[in-house]
ZAMARGU-4260 file (C-alpha; in steps of 0.2 Angstrom, whole numbers, plus 5000, padded with zeros to 4 digits):
<rodrens>
0) 4949/5129/4971 | 4955/5126/4989 | 4971/5115/4991 | 4969/5097/4994 | 4970/5090/5012
5) 4982/5077/5016 | 4967/5066/5020 | 4959/5069/5003 | 4976/5065/4994 | 4978/5049/5004
10) 4960/5045/5001 | 4963/5046/4982 | 4977/5036/4983 | 4969/5022/4993 | 4954/5023/4981
15) 4965/5021/4966 | 4973/5005/4974 | 4957/4998/4978 | 4951/5000/4960 | 4967/4991/4955
20) 4962/4975/4965 | 4947/4972/4954 | 4956/4973/4937 | 4953/4958/4925 | 4960/4964/4908
25) 4975/4974/4914 | 4991/4968/4924 | 4987/4972/4942 | 5005/4973/4946 | 5010/4985/4933
30) 4994/4996/4938 | 4998/4997/4956 | 5017/5000/4952 | 5012/5015/4941 | 5000/5023/4954
35) 5013/5021/4967 | 5026/5029/4955 | 5015/5044/4950 | 5011/5048/4967 | 5028/5047/4973
40) 5034/5058/4959 | 5022/5071/4961 | 5025/5071/4980 | 5039/5084/4977 | 5029/5096/4967
45) 5031/5114/4973 | 5018/5123/4961 | 5000/5123/4968 | 4993/5122/4951 | 5004/5109/4945
50) 4999/5099/4961 | 4980/5102/4958 | 4981/5097/4940 | 4989/5081/4945 | 4976/5077/4958
55) 4962/5081/4946 | 4970/5069/4933 | 4970/5056/4947 | 4951/5059/4950 | 4947/5058/4932
60) 4957/5042/4930 | 4948/5035/4945 | 4930/5039/4938 | 4934/5033/4921 | 4935/5015/4926
65) 4949/5012/4911 | 4960/5003/4923 | 4977/5007/4915 | 4972/5011/4897 | 4975/5030/4897
</rodrens>
């Protein structure tokens, strides 16, 4: 799979933050802090496969609509 562009990564980040605004049963502050922390932690990943795996994990999380349960 082709590497993700910077715009695609930022788009995923923004989409996850937008999803957090709609939470009702999960603490929004915790959710948003977790998203920010994960993106900051993975910002320094050198291995392309590890980076790809984390971005796919973010996409699955976004489409699962579980909002912090996983």
